[in-house]
N, C-alpha and C positions, 0 to 999 in steps of 0.2 A: 315600920313606917316606909322603908325603902321599897318593899314589895308592893305596898299599896300604891305608891307613886308610879311604879312601873306599870302596873295594871291599868291605872287611870290613863296613862299616856297611850297604852295600846288600844283602849277603847276609843280615844279621841281620833287615833289614826284611822281606824276602820270606819268611824262614823262621819268623819268630816268630808264634805263634798270636794271635788277636784276643781276648785276655783281659786283665782288669785286672792291671796290673803288668807285662805283656809288651809293651805298646804303646810303641815308642820315643818319646821326647820330641823334638819338632822345635823347633829354635831359630828363632822368628820375631821379627823386630824391630817390625813394624807390626800392631797388633791393633785395627782400627777396629770400632765398634759400629754395627750396621745401624740406620738410622733410617727409619721409615716414617710419621712424623707430619709433615704439611705443611698449609699454608693455601691454599685455592683461592678462587674467587669466592664460594662459598657458606659459607665458614668453614673450620673444621678438618676434614680428611679423613684416612682411614687406608687406604692402598693399597700393595700390594706393589711392590718396586722391580724395574725391569727388569734385564737382564743388564749394561746399561751403567752401572747405578747411579743412573739418573734416574727420577724419579717419573712414572708414566704418568697423564696427565690427559686425559679425553675432551674434545674440542673441541666447543664449542656452535656449531652452524650453524643459524641461524634460518630461512634460506632453505629448508633441507631440511625443517624442521618445518612451515613453511607449505605446502610441497609435499605433505606427508603429510596435511594437512587435506582435501585434495581426495579424494573417495571413489573416483575413477577413476585414482588414482596406480598401482594394480597394473598397469594396461594400458599404462603409459608405459614403453617399452623402450629409451629413449634413454640411460638411466643404469643403472648396476649397482644391483640391489636390496640393501638393507641387511639384515644378519643380525639375528637376535633379540638377540644380545649387544650389537651396535652400537646398536640401538634402546633397549635398557635403559640403556646408558651415556649416551646422549643425554638420556633422561628424567631420570636422576640429575643430569646437568649442568644441565638446565633447572630442576630443583628447587632447586639451590644457587645461585640468582641472588642479587643484592644485596638486594632486598626481596621476601620470599616473599609469597604471596597472603594467608595468615593470619599476620599479624605479631604477635609477642609484645608485651606491654605495654611492656617496656623499650625496644623499638625503635619501636613506634607512637607512644608518648607521650614520646619522648626530648626533654628540655629544655622540657617543657610543665608550667607551674605555674599553679595557681588562687590568686588573691590576694584576700583579703577584708580589709575594714577593720573593726576591732572595738575594744572598750574593756572594761575591768574596773574595778570600784569597790574602792578600797583604803581601809581605815579609818585615820584619823589620830587618835592619842591625845594627850591633854595639850596641845591646841592651842586656844586660845580663839576663834580666827578661823575654823576649819574642823573638821568632824568626819569628813569623807571627802574623797577626791580621785578624780577620773576620769582614768584613764591610757589613752591611745589606743595601739593596737598593730596589727600586721599579722599575719594568719594565712595561712601559705603551705601549699598542699597539692600535693605532687608526684605527678603521675599515673603516672609510670613505675614506682614502687614503693609508692604508697599511704602515704607518710610525710608527716608534718606538722612545721612549725616555727613558732614564735611569736616575733616580734621586735618591739621597741619603738623607734621612731625616737629618735635621740639629740637632746636639746635642750641647747644650751649653757648652762652655769651653772644647771642645774636642781637640782643637789645630790642627784640620785637616780641609782643605778646602772641604766643603760639599755643597750640592745642586744638580744642574743639572750636571750629570756625562756625559751623551751623549745627544746632542741636538736632537730635533725631526727631523727625516729624514728617508728615506728608508735605512735600515742598510743592507749592503751587507753580503751575507752568504759566508763562506770560500769555496774555490774551492774543498777541501777534502770532503765536504758535498754536492757537486753538483753545487755550484755556485748560482748565481741569488741573490734574496733578501729574507729576512725572512718574512714568512707569519704567520698567526695565526695557521696554521697546524703544525708549528714547535714548538710551545710553549705548554708545558704540565708540570704539577707538577711532580717533580722527575727527569726532564731532565736537561741537562747542554747545554748552548749555548755559542758560541764564538763570541765576538764583538770586532773586532780590536785587536785580539791576547789576549784578556782577557776573561777568562772563568767565566760565571755567572751560579750559580746553583739555579734553580727555586724550592722553598720549599713550596710555598703556593699560594693561589689565593683568591680573594674576592667572595662574594656570586653571584654577577651578572656575573662574568666570569664563574663560575661553571654552572649557569643556561644557559648561552649562549652555552657552549659545550654540555650540556645535550640536548638542543633543536635542535641544528644545526647538531650534529653528533650522538646523542644518547649515548654519552660517559660519564661515571662518572670518574672524575679524582681522584687521590690519595688524602688521607687526608693530611692536613697541617703537616709539619715537623718542628722539633725544630731547632732553629738557633744554629749551633755548638758553643761550649764554648771555647774561647781562653784564654791564660794566663792573659791578661789584664782584661777581664770581670770576670774571676775566682777570681782575687785578690780583686775585688770591691764587691763580694758577702759577706753577713754577715756570721760569723762564726757559726757552728752548736751549738744548745743549750747545748749539752753534753760538748763540749769544753769550752763554756763560763761558765758552771756550775763548771767544774773542776778548771778553772782558778780562779773563784770567791772563791772556797773553799780553794785553796792554799793561796790566799791573805788574807782570813779571818783567816786562821791558823797562818800566819805570823804576822797578826795584834794582835791576842790574845797572841802570844808569846812575842811580844815587850811590851804588856801591863803588863804581868806578870813579865817580866825582870826589869821594872822600878818600881816595887812595887805594882802593881795592884792585884786584886783578880780575881780568876777563875770564870767565869760566869756560873751559873747553868741554862742550857737551859730548863730542864724539871721541874723547881721549881714550876711554875705556875700550871702545869698539876698535880703535886703531891699535891699541896694544895687544888685543886678543887676536886680531885677524890680519896683521901686517904680513905682506907677501903671500897672501892666500887669495888665489884667483880662480874663478870658475871659467871654463872655456867651453864654447858651444860652436858647432859647425852649422852654418846657416846658408840659405840662398834666397834670391829674389828674382821672380819672373817678371821681366819688363815687357809689358804688352804694347809698346809703341810700334811705330812703323818699322824701325830697324832694331827692335828689342830682342833680347836674348836672355838666357839665364845667367845670373851672376852670383858667384860664391863669395861668402865672407866668413871671417873668424871673429866671434864675439867674445870679448873678455869682460867679465864682471869682477870688480875689485871689491872684496868684502870689507876692506879696511874703511872705505868712505862711501860705498854704494855708488860708485861710478861705473860707466860702461865705455868700452872702446871697441870699435869695429874696424878690422882691416880687411881690404879687398884682396882676393886671391885671383890674380890675372893670369890666364894661361898665355903660352907663347902665341905670337901673332894674333893677339885678340883685337888689335886695332884701337884699343883704348889708351888713353894717356897714362903714364906710369905714376899715378897718385895713389898709393896703397891705402892711405888713411881715409876711410869712408866717414867714420864718426869719431872726432877727437875725444879723448878721455874727459867725460863730464857726466853729470847725472842725466839720465835719459827719462824725459817727461812723457807721461801718458796723455797729457793735455798740453801740447806745444802751443805757445802763445808768443806773438811778435808785437811788441809795443810800437805803435805808430809814432808816438811822441814821447821823448824822455820825461820821466816823472809820472806817467800814467799808472794807475792802479792795475795790478795783474792778479789773475785768480791764484789761489793757493796751488803750489806745485804738487802734483801726484807723480812720483817717480817709480820706476820699475824696481821691484824687490826680488830676491831669489825665488820666492814662491810663485812669481809670475812667469818665470822662465821654465817651461815644461817642453820636453821634446815632443814633436808632433803638432805643436800649437804655433800660433803666429803672434808677432808683436808689431806694433806700428812705430815706425821710425820716420818721422817727417812725412807722413802720407804713404810710405812704402810698407807693404805687407811682407815682413821678413819671416821666413819659415825656419824653425829650429828642428833639425833632423838628427843630430847626434851630439855627444859630449865626451870628454875624456874620463879616465878612471877616477881621478881625484874629485871631479864633479859628481860622479855617481856615488862615491863614498860619502861626500858631504850631504847630499840629499837623503841618503840611506840612514845616516846617523842623526841628523838634526831635524829633518822634516818627515822621516819615516815614509819616504817616497822612492820608488824604484824608477829611474830614468831609463826608458827603453828607446834605443835608436830605431830610426825609420829608414828602410831601404828605399832609395830614390831612383827614379829612372831618368836618365839624361834625355832631354828632347831631341829629336833628330834635327840635324843642321839643314836649313833650307836657304837656298840662294834667292835673294830678293832681286828680281829683274827690274831694272830701271825703265820707266815709261817716258816716252817723248812728251815734251810740253805741248800744250794745245797751240793750234795755228793762231798767229798774232795778226794776220790780215795784210802783211807786207809781202809783195811778190806772190808767186805761186806757192802752193803747199809743198811741192817737191823741192822747190828752191829753199824754202825756209827749213825743211827737214834735213837738207844736206848740211846746213850749218851746225846741226846738233850731232852729226855723225863723225865729224872730225874737226881738228883745229884749223885746217885749210879747206874752206868750203869749195866744192866742186859743182859746176853746173849740172843740172839733171840730164840724164841721157834721154834722147828722143828717138823715136822710130822714124828715121829718115826715109826709109823705103816706103813706109805707109803714107807719109806726107807727100811723097812724089807720085805715087800711084793713085791715091784717092784724094788728091787735093781739090779737084773740081766736082766731086761726087757728093750730092746732097739728097737726102730722103725727106720729102715733104708730106706731112700728114695734116689732116683736118681734125680739129678738136673743139670741144665745148666745155664750158665750166660745169663741174659736177658738185656744186655746193648747195643745191636746192633752194637758191634764191630766185624769187620770181623775176626780178629785173635782169638777171643774167641768162634767162632761158633762150633769148634770141641772139645772143652774142656768139660769134664764130671766130676761130683763131686758126692760124697756120703755124705749125710747129715744124721747124727745119732742123735736121740732124746732119752735121758735116762729118763725113766718114774719115777725113784726113786727120783731124785732131779731136774727134768726138765732142765737138762743141754743139750746144743746143741754143736755138733762138726761137722766140715766140713773137708773132705779129698778129694784130687784131684786124679783121676785115671790116669794111665800112657797112654799117647797117643804118638805114634811115629811121630817124626818131628813136634811136636806142639810148641817147643821152651819153654815149661814150665816143670818144674820138678814135679814128683809125690810126694804125701805125705800130710802132715798136711797143711791145708789152714787156718782154724780157730780152735784154741784150744778149748777143751771141757770146757764149763762154762755156767753159766746162762747168757742169752743175752736178751736185751729189744727189743720189737717190735716198730720201729719208728713210725708205723702208728697209734698205740694205746697208746704208752707210757708205756706199762706194760710189764712184763716178758713173754717170749715165753712159751706157753703151748703146750701140745701134740695135742690138738684139732686144733691148728693153721696150722698143717702140713697135707696136703692131696694132691693127684695128681692133677696138674693144679693150685695149689696155687702159688702166686707171693710173695716172702718174701725178706726182705732186712736184710742181716747178715753181720756185719762188713762193712757197707756202700757199699755192693756189692749185686745187685739184683739177686736173683735165682728164676727160675721157676722149680717146681717139676714135673718130667716127668714120674716117675715110683716108685715102692716100691717093696720090697721083699715079699715072700709069708708069712713070719711070721708076718710082719707088717700088711698085708691085713687081715690075719686071726684074729689077736688081735683086729683090728678095727671093724671087723664084729661081734666078740663075745661081744663087748662092744658098742652096737649101741646107748645106752643112752648118751655116751660121744662124739661119732663121728656121726654126723647127715649124713654125706656123705655116710656112710656105713650102714645106717638103710634102709632096703628094704621097710618097711611099709611106712615110711616117703616119700620115692622116689615114691612109687606107688600112694600115695595120691597126689603128686605134678603133675604126668603125666596123671591124669584123663581125661583132654581134648584130649589125644591122642587115646582114645578108638575108635572113628570113623575111624581114619587114620589106626589103626592096623587091623581093620576088612578088610581093602582092601589089606593088605600085606599077602604074603604066604611064608612060610619057614623061612629062616634066614634073619634078617635085620642087616646090618652092623652098627657099632657104629657111623659112620659119618652120615648115613642116619637118625638114631634115633635122633642125636643132631640137625640136620637141621630141622626135623619135630617138635621137641619140641620148637625150636626157633621160628618157624612159627606160633605155637599155643599159644605163650605167656607164655611158661613154660620152660625157658632155663635150661639146665642141665650142671653140672660140669663134667669134664673128669673123676673124681673119681666116680661119681654117675653112669655114663654109664658103667664104669668097674664093679661096684657092680651089676648092672642088668645083665651084660654079665656073671658074675660068678654065678649068681643065676638061670638065665633063658637061658643060652647059653654056649658059650665057650670063653676062654681067653687064648691067647698065649703070655707070657711075652716077650720071645726073639723077637717076630715079632711085638709086640705091636698091635696085632690084636684082636679086640673085635667084637662080633656078638651076637645078641639076637634073640631067637625063638619067632616070632610074636604070634604064637598060645598060647605058655605058658605064655607069658606076658599078652595077652588078657584075658586068663583064670584067672590069678592072679588079674587083675583089677576087675573081676567079672562083 
């Protein structure tokens, strides 16, 4: 019966049309679903299955790819050439390697996080000790997806909820800054960022973050900054050592007072030092160079008492030193490095800093009331003490005594009473003597006066037309100045400077007759004068005494203008004084106006009223020889 049913079913299958409702239902027990999704070296792939049901994956052969890089691989007939489909499959396989050439952000920056140190300021209300608090936190930026997270390190027993402050997500940037989300470009040390209306100040970054910005942007960020100090953290800091020491000293003083008040004895703090170092003294040889007006080098012996840290200085006075015999320069007492004098009793003084043995080194200086004392040698006991207790070798310094110089006393300045010579004689002896005068000169030259004409040389327009007569008395070398009358000058005629001896500011000595000649520039009573002329008597007297007045000595002038001989040979007739002065200047022998006048009076003519000078070239050349 079973065979008949099977045959009948086979006939129906072959005879039934392929239409809906006529297709016989096959009884299948296994209905597998075809799977084409698989994972290969490059990630997920979608490939058709082979007849065997296995996924066909092209194999990656790097040796074949390197062979294909050679441009002459076409001519290599040792292997079978690859088809286009095989080459395409190999390219797809090479593309799906572990790290592609253009890596996505989630792969390139996997597990890379930028860490910044920041803080924000939190207001504290209804607290008398503080009005705000500084809270430090870490800002983390994940490069793989651009997310940020803010966390606050947990502090034990802080009383504040700490930990994750802002969960990891893309933090929006305020619209005032352009909107969008924060990126790593917005984060720098020293900047402030606003996260949900709370401002965070970035004050530092770790080493990896700094290297990332240096490599990616070539930018070096600022150095880490200190976290600001708030009132709460300031109260937790330990007190400074100076305050603790002062507080401890006050407590110790109160403790000692209470001890004495109940009948105790006063504790001797330096008793042990006294018992160990009694009669042990360090001795140094010192000196001080006094740089005053009458200063000299003074030598001292310095004693340092180890029993109570006191110093004594004795002065070593030589014979005939001229100093008072007081050998004690510094009475035995502690020598302070910071001397202080209290202006009023009861005023607070700074703590005393006294010299100790380690401060006394040969070759160095110490300050004793503003004097720089040089230590140059010490005795043998002092050397042994420093060698055994301080492991220091004291080396003496050889000093050179400064040469003795005699300071010459200077006369006091003139006080204005009497003449200068009279006042000076009172300084030279206990019994003043009247100054000696040249009586012969007074008798011979009493009535001889040299008169010169002068003008003011101060370049003032109002003084251009003013003229003066300057008279020099040969008897006592007195000088007087009188002004001549000029119409509409605005100045009255008469005495300008009274007749008296006057000093030459240029030389600091009294004016002499030789200082006056035509062309000279003199300062009389702080007024500059230029001498422009002289009367006939003055000119004649100067020519009669050529040994006193060189500008009136013809022989001296001829010797001076010897270089002009060649120039004079080319001249004919009379040569004006201006031409002669210019020629002398050009030949390196400049002449004064009075010298030209002397030549014109000897070898030409001179008209005083016209100030006209001229020299006969032939006579002058003949005189030159």
